[in-house]
mmCIF entry with sequence, helices, sheets and N, C-alpha, C, O atoms, coordinates in Angstrom:
data_MODEL
# 
_entry.id   MODEL 
# 
_entity.id                         1 
_entity.type                       polymer 
_entity.pdbx_number_of_molecules   1 
# 
_entity_poly.entity_id                      1 
_entity_poly.type                           'polypeptide(L)' 
_entity_poly.nstd_linkage                   no 
_entity_poly.nstd_monomer                   no 
_entity_poly.pdbx_seq_one_letter_code       MFAFARRVHARWTMTPQERHNLRLASTPLAVISASLGAHPRSYGA 
_entity_poly.pdbx_seq_one_letter_code_can   MFAFARRVHARWTMTPQERHNLRLASTPLAVISASLGAHPRSYGA 
_entity_poly.pdbx_strand_id                 A 
# 
loop_
_entity_poly_seq.entity_id 
_entity_poly_seq.num 
_entity_poly_seq.mon_id 
_entity_poly_seq.hetero 
1 1  MET n 
1 2  PHE n 
1 3  ALA n 
1 4  PHE n 
1 5  ALA n 
1 6  ARG n 
1 7  ARG n 
1 8  VAL n 
1 9  HIS n 
1 10 ALA n 
1 11 ARG n 
1 12 TRP n 
1 13 THR n 
1 14 MET n 
1 15 THR n 
1 16 PRO n 
1 17 GLN n 
1 18 GLU n 
1 19 ARG n 
1 20 HIS n 
1 21 ASN n 
1 22 LEU n 
1 23 ARG n 
1 24 LEU n 
1 25 ALA n 
1 26 SER n 
1 27 THR n 
1 28 PRO n 
1 29 LEU n 
1 30 ALA n 
1 31 VAL n 
1 32 ILE n 
1 33 SER n 
1 34 ALA n 
1 35 SER n 
1 36 LEU n 
1 37 GLY n 
1 38 ALA n 
1 39 HIS n 
1 40 PRO n 
1 41 ARG n 
1 42 SER n 
1 43 TYR n 
1 44 GLY n 
1 45 ALA n 
# 
_struct_asym.id          A 
_struct_asym.entity_id   1 
# 
loop_
_struct_conf.conf_type_id 
_struct_conf.id 
_struct_conf.pdbx_PDB_helix_id 
_struct_conf.beg_label_comp_id 
_struct_conf.beg_label_asym_id 
_struct_conf.beg_label_seq_id 
_struct_conf.pdbx_beg_PDB_ins_code 
_struct_conf.end_label_comp_id 
_struct_conf.end_label_asym_id 
_struct_conf.end_label_seq_id 
_struct_conf.pdbx_end_PDB_ins_code 
_struct_conf.beg_auth_comp_id 
_struct_conf.beg_auth_asym_id 
_struct_conf.beg_auth_seq_id 
_struct_conf.end_auth_comp_id 
_struct_conf.end_auth_asym_id 
_struct_conf.end_auth_seq_id 
_struct_conf.pdbx_PDB_helix_class 
_struct_conf.details 
_struct_conf.pdbx_PDB_helix_length 
HELX_P HELX_P1 AA1 PHE A 2  ? TRP A 12 ? PHE A 2  TRP A 12 1 ? 11 
HELX_P HELX_P2 AA2 PRO A 16 ? ALA A 25 ? PRO A 16 ALA A 25 1 ? 10 
HELX_P HELX_P3 AA3 LEU A 29 ? SER A 35 ? LEU A 29 SER A 35 1 ? 7  
# 
_struct_conf_type.id          HELX_P 
_struct_conf_type.criteria    ? 
_struct_conf_type.reference   ? 
# 
loop_
_atom_site.group_PDB 
_atom_site.id 
_atom_site.type_symbol 
_atom_site.label_atom_id 
_atom_site.label_alt_id 
_atom_site.label_comp_id 
_atom_site.label_asym_id 
_atom_site.label_entity_id 
_atom_site.label_seq_id 
_atom_site.pdbx_PDB_ins_code 
_atom_site.Cartn_x 
_atom_site.Cartn_y 
_atom_site.Cartn_z 
_atom_site.occupancy 
_atom_site.B_iso_or_equiv 
_atom_site.pdbx_formal_charge 
_atom_site.auth_seq_id 
_atom_site.auth_comp_id 
_atom_site.auth_asym_id 
_atom_site.auth_atom_id 
_atom_site.pdbx_PDB_model_num 
ATOM 1   N N  . MET A 1 1  ? 1.298   76.057 -159.785 1.00 0.00 ? 1  MET A N  1 
ATOM 2   C CA . MET A 1 1  ? 2.171   75.724 -158.672 1.00 0.00 ? 1  MET A CA 1 
ATOM 3   C C  . MET A 1 1  ? 1.543   76.155 -157.343 1.00 0.00 ? 1  MET A C  1 
ATOM 4   O O  . MET A 1 1  ? 1.616   75.424 -156.355 1.00 0.00 ? 1  MET A O  1 
ATOM 5   N N  . PHE A 1 2  ? 0.934   77.332 -157.319 1.00 0.00 ? 2  PHE A N  1 
ATOM 6   C CA . PHE A 1 2  ? 0.322   77.807 -156.083 1.00 0.00 ? 2  PHE A CA 1 
ATOM 7   C C  . PHE A 1 2  ? -0.892  76.968 -155.707 1.00 0.00 ? 2  PHE A C  1 
ATOM 8   O O  . PHE A 1 2  ? -1.174  76.779 -154.524 1.00 0.00 ? 2  PHE A O  1 
ATOM 9   N N  . ALA A 1 3  ? -1.615  76.461 -156.712 1.00 0.00 ? 3  ALA A N  1 
ATOM 10  C CA . ALA A 1 3  ? -2.776  75.618 -156.420 1.00 0.00 ? 3  ALA A CA 1 
ATOM 11  C C  . ALA A 1 3  ? -2.332  74.339 -155.713 1.00 0.00 ? 3  ALA A C  1 
ATOM 12  O O  . ALA A 1 3  ? -2.994  73.877 -154.784 1.00 0.00 ? 3  ALA A O  1 
ATOM 13  N N  . PHE A 1 4  ? -1.216  73.773 -156.154 1.00 0.00 ? 4  PHE A N  1 
ATOM 14  C CA . PHE A 1 4  ? -0.675  72.574 -155.507 1.00 0.00 ? 4  PHE A CA 1 
ATOM 15  C C  . PHE A 1 4  ? -0.309  72.866 -154.054 1.00 0.00 ? 4  PHE A C  1 
ATOM 16  O O  . PHE A 1 4  ? -0.619  72.080 -153.159 1.00 0.00 ? 4  PHE A O  1 
ATOM 17  N N  . ALA A 1 5  ? 0.344   73.986 -153.830 1.00 0.00 ? 5  ALA A N  1 
ATOM 18  C CA . ALA A 1 5  ? 0.744   74.369 -152.471 1.00 0.00 ? 5  ALA A CA 1 
ATOM 19  C C  . ALA A 1 5  ? -0.480  74.577 -151.582 1.00 0.00 ? 5  ALA A C  1 
ATOM 20  O O  . ALA A 1 5  ? -0.460  74.219 -150.404 1.00 0.00 ? 5  ALA A O  1 
ATOM 21  N N  . ARG A 1 6  ? -1.535  75.149 -152.133 1.00 0.00 ? 6  ARG A N  1 
ATOM 22  C CA . ARG A 1 6  ? -2.766  75.346 -151.357 1.00 0.00 ? 6  ARG A CA 1 
ATOM 23  C C  . ARG A 1 6  ? -3.388  74.011 -150.960 1.00 0.00 ? 6  ARG A C  1 
ATOM 24  O O  . ARG A 1 6  ? -3.861  73.848 -149.835 1.00 0.00 ? 6  ARG A O  1 
ATOM 25  N N  . ARG A 1 7  ? -3.386  73.041 -151.907 1.00 0.00 ? 7  ARG A N  1 
ATOM 26  C CA . ARG A 1 7  ? -3.951  71.723 -151.603 1.00 0.00 ? 7  ARG A CA 1 
ATOM 27  C C  . ARG A 1 7  ? -3.148  71.020 -150.514 1.00 0.00 ? 7  ARG A C  1 
ATOM 28  O O  . ARG A 1 7  ? -3.717  70.425 -149.599 1.00 0.00 ? 7  ARG A O  1 
ATOM 29  N N  . VAL A 1 8  ? -1.824  71.091 -150.619 1.00 0.00 ? 8  VAL A N  1 
ATOM 30  C CA . VAL A 1 8  ? -0.973  70.453 -149.610 1.00 0.00 ? 8  VAL A CA 1 
ATOM 31  C C  . VAL A 1 8  ? -1.199  71.104 -148.250 1.00 0.00 ? 8  VAL A C  1 
ATOM 32  O O  . VAL A 1 8  ? -1.313  70.413 -147.238 1.00 0.00 ? 8  VAL A O  1 
ATOM 33  N N  . HIS A 1 9  ? -1.261  72.413 -148.227 1.00 0.00 ? 9  HIS A N  1 
ATOM 34  C CA . HIS A 1 9  ? -1.490  73.129 -146.968 1.00 0.00 ? 9  HIS A CA 1 
ATOM 35  C C  . HIS A 1 9  ? -2.857  72.770 -146.384 1.00 0.00 ? 9  HIS A C  1 
ATOM 36  O O  . HIS A 1 9  ? -2.991  72.591 -145.174 1.00 0.00 ? 9  HIS A O  1 
ATOM 37  N N  . ALA A 1 10 ? -3.863  72.666 -147.240 1.00 0.00 ? 10 ALA A N  1 
ATOM 38  C CA . ALA A 1 10 ? -5.207  72.325 -146.768 1.00 0.00 ? 10 ALA A CA 1 
ATOM 39  C C  . ALA A 1 10 ? -5.226  70.932 -146.149 1.00 0.00 ? 10 ALA A C  1 
ATOM 40  O O  . ALA A 1 10 ? -5.908  70.714 -145.148 1.00 0.00 ? 10 ALA A O  1 
ATOM 41  N N  . ARG A 1 11 ? -4.491  69.990 -146.724 1.00 0.00 ? 11 ARG A N  1 
ATOM 42  C CA . ARG A 1 11 ? -4.420  68.638 -146.166 1.00 0.00 ? 11 ARG A CA 1 
ATOM 43  C C  . ARG A 1 11 ? -3.769  68.641 -144.793 1.00 0.00 ? 11 ARG A C  1 
ATOM 44  O O  . ARG A 1 11 ? -4.216  67.941 -143.885 1.00 0.00 ? 11 ARG A O  1 
ATOM 45  N N  . TRP A 1 12 ? -2.712  69.428 -144.644 1.00 0.00 ? 12 TRP A N  1 
ATOM 46  C CA . TRP A 1 12 ? -1.973  69.444 -143.380 1.00 0.00 ? 12 TRP A CA 1 
ATOM 47  C C  . TRP A 1 12 ? -2.747  70.135 -142.270 1.00 0.00 ? 12 TRP A C  1 
ATOM 48  O O  . TRP A 1 12 ? -2.511  69.864 -141.092 1.00 0.00 ? 12 TRP A O  1 
ATOM 49  N N  . THR A 1 13 ? -3.668  71.022 -142.624 1.00 0.00 ? 13 THR A N  1 
ATOM 50  C CA . THR A 1 13 ? -4.381  71.780 -141.597 1.00 0.00 ? 13 THR A CA 1 
ATOM 51  C C  . THR A 1 13 ? -5.777  71.228 -141.319 1.00 0.00 ? 13 THR A C  1 
ATOM 52  O O  . THR A 1 13 ? -6.553  71.859 -140.602 1.00 0.00 ? 13 THR A O  1 
ATOM 53  N N  . MET A 1 14 ? -6.108  70.065 -141.873 1.00 0.00 ? 14 MET A N  1 
ATOM 54  C CA . MET A 1 14 ? -7.419  69.460 -141.642 1.00 0.00 ? 14 MET A CA 1 
ATOM 55  C C  . MET A 1 14 ? -7.540  68.936 -140.221 1.00 0.00 ? 14 MET A C  1 
ATOM 56  O O  . MET A 1 14 ? -6.566  68.491 -139.615 1.00 0.00 ? 14 MET A O  1 
ATOM 57  N N  . THR A 1 15 ? -8.749  68.999 -139.714 1.00 0.00 ? 15 THR A N  1 
ATOM 58  C CA . THR A 1 15 ? -9.027  68.386 -138.414 1.00 0.00 ? 15 THR A CA 1 
ATOM 59  C C  . THR A 1 15 ? -9.168  66.875 -138.626 1.00 0.00 ? 15 THR A C  1 
ATOM 60  O O  . THR A 1 15 ? -9.376  66.439 -139.758 1.00 0.00 ? 15 THR A O  1 
ATOM 61  N N  . PRO A 1 16 ? -9.062  66.077 -137.579 1.00 0.00 ? 16 PRO A N  1 
ATOM 62  C CA . PRO A 1 16 ? -9.249  64.628 -137.729 1.00 0.00 ? 16 PRO A CA 1 
ATOM 63  C C  . PRO A 1 16 ? -10.614 64.267 -138.329 1.00 0.00 ? 16 PRO A C  1 
ATOM 64  O O  . PRO A 1 16 ? -10.719 63.315 -139.103 1.00 0.00 ? 16 PRO A O  1 
ATOM 65  N N  . GLN A 1 17 ? -11.649 65.019 -137.977 1.00 0.00 ? 17 GLN A N  1 
ATOM 66  C CA . GLN A 1 17 ? -12.982 64.750 -138.528 1.00 0.00 ? 17 GLN A CA 1 
ATOM 67  C C  . GLN A 1 17 ? -13.017 65.021 -140.031 1.00 0.00 ? 17 GLN A C  1 
ATOM 68  O O  . GLN A 1 17 ? -13.632 64.261 -140.779 1.00 0.00 ? 17 GLN A O  1 
ATOM 69  N N  . GLU A 1 18 ? -12.370 66.087 -140.478 1.00 0.00 ? 18 GLU A N  1 
ATOM 70  C CA . GLU A 1 18 ? -12.321 66.394 -141.906 1.00 0.00 ? 18 GLU A CA 1 
ATOM 71  C C  . GLU A 1 18 ? -11.556 65.316 -142.671 1.00 0.00 ? 18 GLU A C  1 
ATOM 72  O O  . GLU A 1 18 ? -11.958 64.931 -143.769 1.00 0.00 ? 18 GLU A O  1 
ATOM 73  N N  . ARG A 1 19 ? -10.461 64.831 -142.098 1.00 0.00 ? 19 ARG A N  1 
ATOM 74  C CA . ARG A 1 19 ? -9.706  63.748 -142.747 1.00 0.00 ? 19 ARG A CA 1 
ATOM 75  C C  . ARG A 1 19 ? -10.551 62.491 -142.853 1.00 0.00 ? 19 ARG A C  1 
ATOM 76  O O  . ARG A 1 19 ? -10.526 61.809 -143.878 1.00 0.00 ? 19 ARG A O  1 
ATOM 77  N N  . HIS A 1 20 ? -11.299 62.180 -141.801 1.00 0.00 ? 20 HIS A N  1 
ATOM 78  C CA . HIS A 1 20 ? -12.184 61.012 -141.802 1.00 0.00 ? 20 HIS A CA 1 
ATOM 79  C C  . HIS A 1 20 ? -13.244 61.142 -142.896 1.00 0.00 ? 20 HIS A C  1 
ATOM 80  O O  . HIS A 1 20 ? -13.500 60.188 -143.632 1.00 0.00 ? 20 HIS A O  1 
ATOM 81  N N  . ASN A 1 21 ? -13.854 62.310 -143.002 1.00 0.00 ? 21 ASN A N  1 
ATOM 82  C CA . ASN A 1 21 ? -14.879 62.538 -144.022 1.00 0.00 ? 21 ASN A CA 1 
ATOM 83  C C  . ASN A 1 21 ? -14.299 62.430 -145.426 1.00 0.00 ? 21 ASN A C  1 
ATOM 84  O O  . ASN A 1 21 ? -14.954 61.909 -146.329 1.00 0.00 ? 21 ASN A O  1 
ATOM 85  N N  . LEU A 1 22 ? -13.080 62.916 -145.618 1.00 0.00 ? 22 LEU A N  1 
ATOM 86  C CA . LEU A 1 22 ? -12.439 62.829 -146.928 1.00 0.00 ? 22 LEU A CA 1 
ATOM 87  C C  . LEU A 1 22 ? -12.177 61.373 -147.295 1.00 0.00 ? 22 LEU A C  1 
ATOM 88  O O  . LEU A 1 22 ? -12.360 60.979 -148.447 1.00 0.00 ? 22 LEU A O  1 
ATOM 89  N N  . ARG A 1 23 ? -11.750 60.575 -146.318 1.00 0.00 ? 23 ARG A N  1 
ATOM 90  C CA . ARG A 1 23 ? -11.504 59.153 -146.564 1.00 0.00 ? 23 ARG A CA 1 
ATOM 91  C C  . ARG A 1 23 ? -12.802 58.447 -146.926 1.00 0.00 ? 23 ARG A C  1 
ATOM 92  O O  . ARG A 1 23 ? -12.824 57.623 -147.840 1.00 0.00 ? 23 ARG A O  1 
ATOM 93  N N  . LEU A 1 24 ? -13.881 58.761 -146.222 1.00 0.00 ? 24 LEU A N  1 
ATOM 94  C CA . LEU A 1 24 ? -15.170 58.140 -146.523 1.00 0.00 ? 24 LEU A CA 1 
ATOM 95  C C  . LEU A 1 24 ? -15.671 58.528 -147.909 1.00 0.00 ? 24 LEU A C  1 
ATOM 96  O O  . LEU A 1 24 ? -16.284 57.716 -148.602 1.00 0.00 ? 24 LEU A O  1 
ATOM 97  N N  . ALA A 1 25 ? -15.414 59.756 -148.308 1.00 0.00 ? 25 ALA A N  1 
ATOM 98  C CA . ALA A 1 25 ? -15.876 60.229 -149.613 1.00 0.00 ? 25 ALA A CA 1 
ATOM 99  C C  . ALA A 1 25 ? -15.185 59.486 -150.748 1.00 0.00 ? 25 ALA A C  1 
ATOM 100 O O  . ALA A 1 25 ? -15.750 59.356 -151.834 1.00 0.00 ? 25 ALA A O  1 
ATOM 101 N N  . SER A 1 26 ? -13.966 58.996 -150.511 1.00 0.00 ? 26 SER A N  1 
ATOM 102 C CA . SER A 1 26 ? -13.242 58.312 -151.584 1.00 0.00 ? 26 SER A CA 1 
ATOM 103 C C  . SER A 1 26 ? -13.351 56.792 -151.478 1.00 0.00 ? 26 SER A C  1 
ATOM 104 O O  . SER A 1 26 ? -12.781 56.081 -152.306 1.00 0.00 ? 26 SER A O  1 
ATOM 105 N N  . THR A 1 27 ? -14.078 56.275 -150.468 1.00 0.00 ? 27 THR A N  1 
ATOM 106 C CA . THR A 1 27 ? -14.259 54.834 -150.307 1.00 0.00 ? 27 THR A CA 1 
ATOM 107 C C  . THR A 1 27 ? -15.453 54.384 -151.147 1.00 0.00 ? 27 THR A C  1 
ATOM 108 O O  . THR A 1 27 ? -16.519 54.996 -151.070 1.00 0.00 ? 27 THR A O  1 
ATOM 109 N N  . PRO A 1 28 ? -15.297 53.324 -151.948 1.00 0.00 ? 28 PRO A N  1 
ATOM 110 C CA . PRO A 1 28 ? -16.429 52.839 -152.751 1.00 0.00 ? 28 PRO A CA 1 
ATOM 111 C C  . PRO A 1 28 ? -17.601 52.414 -151.860 1.00 0.00 ? 28 PRO A C  1 
ATOM 112 O O  . PRO A 1 28 ? -17.399 51.821 -150.800 1.00 0.00 ? 28 PRO A O  1 
ATOM 113 N N  . LEU A 1 29 ? -18.798 52.716 -152.289 1.00 0.00 ? 29 LEU A N  1 
ATOM 114 C CA . LEU A 1 29 ? -19.998 52.418 -151.508 1.00 0.00 ? 29 LEU A CA 1 
ATOM 115 C C  . LEU A 1 29 ? -20.151 50.919 -151.262 1.00 0.00 ? 29 LEU A C  1 
ATOM 116 O O  . LEU A 1 29 ? -20.634 50.520 -150.202 1.00 0.00 ? 29 LEU A O  1 
ATOM 117 N N  . ALA A 1 30 ? -19.751 50.086 -152.218 1.00 0.00 ? 30 ALA A N  1 
ATOM 118 C CA . ALA A 1 30 ? -19.878 48.636 -152.046 1.00 0.00 ? 30 ALA A CA 1 
ATOM 119 C C  . ALA A 1 30 ? -19.043 48.143 -150.868 1.00 0.00 ? 30 ALA A C  1 
ATOM 120 O O  . ALA A 1 30 ? -19.454 47.220 -150.165 1.00 0.00 ? 30 ALA A O  1 
ATOM 121 N N  . VAL A 1 31 ? -17.891 48.740 -150.649 1.00 0.00 ? 31 VAL A N  1 
ATOM 122 C CA . VAL A 1 31 ? -17.037 48.340 -149.525 1.00 0.00 ? 31 VAL A CA 1 
ATOM 123 C C  . VAL A 1 31 ? -17.722 48.680 -148.213 1.00 0.00 ? 31 VAL A C  1 
ATOM 124 O O  . VAL A 1 31 ? -17.715 47.877 -147.279 1.00 0.00 ? 31 VAL A O  1 
ATOM 125 N N  . ILE A 1 32 ? -18.308 49.856 -148.138 1.00 0.00 ? 32 ILE A N  1 
ATOM 126 C CA . ILE A 1 32 ? -18.983 50.287 -146.909 1.00 0.00 ? 32 ILE A CA 1 
ATOM 127 C C  . ILE A 1 32 ? -20.206 49.420 -146.646 1.00 0.00 ? 32 ILE A C  1 
ATOM 128 O O  . ILE A 1 32 ? -20.407 48.958 -145.523 1.00 0.00 ? 32 ILE A O  1 
ATOM 129 N N  . SER A 1 33 ? -21.029 49.193 -147.674 1.00 0.00 ? 33 SER A N  1 
ATOM 130 C CA . SER A 1 33 ? -22.253 48.419 -147.466 1.00 0.00 ? 33 SER A CA 1 
ATOM 131 C C  . SER A 1 33 ? -21.936 46.955 -147.163 1.00 0.00 ? 33 SER A C  1 
ATOM 132 O O  . SER A 1 33 ? -22.663 46.319 -146.400 1.00 0.00 ? 33 SER A O  1 
ATOM 133 N N  . ALA A 1 34 ? -20.864 46.408 -147.746 1.00 0.00 ? 34 ALA A N  1 
ATOM 134 C CA . ALA A 1 34 ? -20.488 45.025 -147.450 1.00 0.00 ? 34 ALA A CA 1 
ATOM 135 C C  . ALA A 1 34 ? -20.023 44.893 -146.004 1.00 0.00 ? 34 ALA A C  1 
ATOM 136 O O  . ALA A 1 34 ? -20.311 43.895 -145.343 1.00 0.00 ? 34 ALA A O  1 
ATOM 137 N N  . SER A 1 35 ? -19.312 45.892 -145.519 1.00 0.00 ? 35 SER A N  1 
ATOM 138 C CA . SER A 1 35 ? -18.839 45.828 -144.136 1.00 0.00 ? 35 SER A CA 1 
ATOM 139 C C  . SER A 1 35 ? -19.999 45.952 -143.152 1.00 0.00 ? 35 SER A C  1 
ATOM 140 O O  . SER A 1 35 ? -19.874 45.546 -141.996 1.00 0.00 ? 35 SER A O  1 
ATOM 141 N N  . LEU A 1 36 ? -21.113 46.503 -143.594 1.00 0.00 ? 36 LEU A N  1 
ATOM 142 C CA . LEU A 1 36 ? -22.298 46.622 -142.742 1.00 0.00 ? 36 LEU A CA 1 
ATOM 143 C C  . LEU A 1 36 ? -23.219 45.412 -142.873 1.00 0.00 ? 36 LEU A C  1 
ATOM 144 O O  . LEU A 1 36 ? -24.227 45.324 -142.172 1.00 0.00 ? 36 LEU A O  1 
ATOM 145 N N  . GLY A 1 37 ? -22.881 44.474 -143.768 1.00 0.00 ? 37 GLY A N  1 
ATOM 146 C CA . GLY A 1 37 ? -23.672 43.263 -143.934 1.00 0.00 ? 37 GLY A CA 1 
ATOM 147 C C  . GLY A 1 37 ? -24.755 43.359 -144.976 1.00 0.00 ? 37 GLY A C  1 
ATOM 148 O O  . GLY A 1 37 ? -25.683 42.551 -144.962 1.00 0.00 ? 37 GLY A O  1 
ATOM 149 N N  . ALA A 1 38 ? -24.676 44.312 -145.880 1.00 0.00 ? 38 ALA A N  1 
ATOM 150 C CA . ALA A 1 38 ? -25.721 44.477 -146.886 1.00 0.00 ? 38 ALA A CA 1 
ATOM 151 C C  . ALA A 1 38 ? -25.649 43.414 -147.980 1.00 0.00 ? 38 ALA A C  1 
ATOM 152 O O  . ALA A 1 38 ? -26.669 43.086 -148.585 1.00 0.00 ? 38 ALA A O  1 
ATOM 153 N N  . HIS A 1 39 ? -24.466 42.877 -148.239 1.00 0.00 ? 39 HIS A N  1 
ATOM 154 C CA . HIS A 1 39 ? -24.303 41.877 -149.293 1.00 0.00 ? 39 HIS A CA 1 
ATOM 155 C C  . HIS A 1 39 ? -24.290 40.485 -148.668 1.00 0.00 ? 39 HIS A C  1 
ATOM 156 O O  . HIS A 1 39 ? -23.499 40.217 -147.764 1.00 0.00 ? 39 HIS A O  1 
ATOM 157 N N  . PRO A 1 40 ? -25.164 39.598 -149.146 1.00 0.00 ? 40 PRO A N  1 
ATOM 158 C CA . PRO A 1 40 ? -25.183 38.242 -148.583 1.00 0.00 ? 40 PRO A CA 1 
ATOM 159 C C  . PRO A 1 40 ? -23.915 37.474 -148.961 1.00 0.00 ? 40 PRO A C  1 
ATOM 160 O O  . PRO A 1 40 ? -23.297 37.733 -149.994 1.00 0.00 ? 40 PRO A O  1 
ATOM 161 N N  . ARG A 1 41 ? -23.553 36.542 -148.116 1.00 0.00 ? 41 ARG A N  1 
ATOM 162 C CA . ARG A 1 41 ? -22.380 35.709 -148.414 1.00 0.00 ? 41 ARG A CA 1 
ATOM 163 C C  . ARG A 1 41 ? -22.759 34.716 -149.501 1.00 0.00 ? 41 ARG A C  1 
ATOM 164 O O  . ARG A 1 41 ? -23.927 34.352 -149.640 1.00 0.00 ? 41 ARG A O  1 
ATOM 165 N N  . SER A 1 42 ? -21.769 34.279 -150.271 1.00 0.00 ? 42 SER A N  1 
ATOM 166 C CA . SER A 1 42 ? -22.056 33.288 -151.312 1.00 0.00 ? 42 SER A CA 1 
ATOM 167 C C  . SER A 1 42 ? -22.278 31.933 -150.633 1.00 0.00 ? 42 SER A C  1 
ATOM 168 O O  . SER A 1 42 ? -21.548 31.574 -149.710 1.00 0.00 ? 42 SER A O  1 
ATOM 169 N N  . TYR A 1 43 ? -23.271 31.194 -151.083 1.00 0.00 ? 43 TYR A N  1 
ATOM 170 C CA . TYR A 1 43 ? -23.633 29.938 -150.434 1.00 0.00 ? 43 TYR A CA 1 
ATOM 171 C C  . TYR A 1 43 ? -22.803 28.766 -150.930 1.00 0.00 ? 43 TYR A C  1 
ATOM 172 O O  . TYR A 1 43 ? -22.842 27.698 -150.319 1.00 0.00 ? 43 TYR A O  1 
ATOM 173 N N  . GLY A 1 44 ? -22.052 28.925 -152.018 1.00 0.00 ? 44 GLY A N  1 
ATOM 174 C CA . GLY A 1 44 ? -21.253 27.827 -152.548 1.00 0.00 ? 44 GLY A CA 1 
ATOM 175 C C  . GLY A 1 44 ? -19.926 27.652 -151.839 1.00 0.00 ? 44 GLY A C  1 
ATOM 176 O O  . GLY A 1 44 ? -19.254 26.638 -152.025 1.00 0.00 ? 44 GLY A O  1 
ATOM 177 N N  . ALA A 1 45 ? -19.541 28.619 -151.032 1.00 0.00 ? 45 ALA A N  1 
ATOM 178 C CA . ALA A 1 45 ? -18.197 28.546 -150.437 1.00 0.00 ? 45 ALA A CA 1 
ATOM 179 C C  . ALA A 1 45 ? -18.173 27.818 -149.119 1.00 0.00 ? 45 ALA A C  1 
ATOM 180 O O  . ALA A 1 45 ? -17.113 27.682 -148.508 1.00 0.00 ? 45 ALA A O  1 
# 
């Protein structure tokens, strides 16, 4: 129970930069690389 409370408290006390980094860490790499143009578009569409 205390571990849960610590995690919740840690989330609430994060800086905006820490929240951003946490979001990036859980984003699939394919989504990031596709948004940067690493994956070519399909030519049949």
